[in-house]
N, C-alpha and C positions, 0 to 999 in steps of 0.2 A: 298578168292582168286579171285572169279569172280567179286566182287565189286571193288577190287583194279584194276583189268584190265579194267573195265568199266570206272573208274575214270581216269586212265592213257590214255585211248582212247579219252575221252572227252578233256583232256588237250592237247593232241598232235594235234588234228584236230580242235581246237577252232578258230584259225585265218586262214582261207583258202581263195582261190581266190574269192569265192562267197561273202565273208564278207569284201572285200576291196572296198573302195570308190574311184571310178576312174573318174566319170563324172565331167567335169569341171563346168557344170551348178549346179550340186548338191554341189560341193565344194564351189562355190561362194555363194550359198544360205546359207550354214552352216556358212561361215565366216561373212556374213552380218547380218543374222537374229538370229544366235545361241547365246546361253549363253556362256560367257567366264570366265574362271578361270585361273589365271596365277601366277607364282612365278619367281624366279631368272632364272631358266633354261627352264621351260616348260610353254606352254599355251595349254589349252584344250578348244575346242569349241564343244558344244552339241546342236543339234536341233532334236526335236521329229519328227519322220517321220509320214507321213499321212496314214500309214498302207498299202501302196501298195506293199512294199517289203516283201517277204516271209522269208528272211534270218535273220531278226532281226536287230542287230546292224551292221552298216557298218563303217569301221575304215580306216582313212588315216593318214599316218605318214609323216611329213614334216620336212626337215632340209634345212635351207636357203643356197643359193649359195654364198651370200655375206660374210657370217661368215665362211663358210667352202668351199674354192674354189676347193679343190681336191675331185673328185668323190668317191675315195675309202674311205675317212674319212666320207663323207655323208652317204655312204652305210653302213659303220660299225656302225654309230650311229643309223641308221634306223633299222638295224638288232638287235641291243641291245634293242631298244625301243619295237620292236615287240616281242622279247623274254620276256621282262618284262610284257607286256600285256598278253602274252600267259600263263605265270606262275601265274599271279595274278587273283583273282576271282572278281575283282572290276567291270568288264564289265557286270556281271550278274545282277547287281542292276538296270541297265537300260534296260527296256524290249525291246523297239525298237526305233531306232534313228540313226542319223549319228554323228560320233565323229571324230574330227580332232585333232591330237596331234602335236604341233609345238615345235621343239627344237630350242632355240635361244641363247644357251650358246656359249662361245668362244672356249672352249677346248673340247676334246673328254672325255665324262664322263665315270665313272666306272659303272658297272652293279648295284652295291648296291646303288649308288647315284641316279640312274634313278629309281630303284625300290621304294626307299623311297619317291621320289618326285611324282611319278605317283600315289602311294597309297594315299598320303596326298591330292593331287589335286582332285582325284576322290571322296574322302570323302567330300571335300568342295563343289564339283560340285553336289554331291547327296543332300547335305543340301540346296544348292541354288535352285535346280530343285524341290525338294519336298515341299519347302515353297511357 
């Protein structure tokens, strides 16, 4: 029972305010120098950090304003993507670094579609980074 509650605690507080990537300089650095993997709906950029951050991975979720003009649809997609990241254990493969996930699809995706695409992209990113 104790192990189950520890695992649930770790899953609930995996993506907090300390693990969000907010600095525009860091975001520009990841977009220009990072490794990119993409498919029809998502693009993932990853850049290994220089070890100055104590929090490990920092994550930013981006949805374009040109493809989704209304703020409520952008926010809904971002919430879905953060929930997919929180429930998946793919972030644990990357020890420390900055990750940007960009959604560039035209419609509002379902949770299962996002989950499948995020998992496959993280697997291909892990193969690309480890090689």
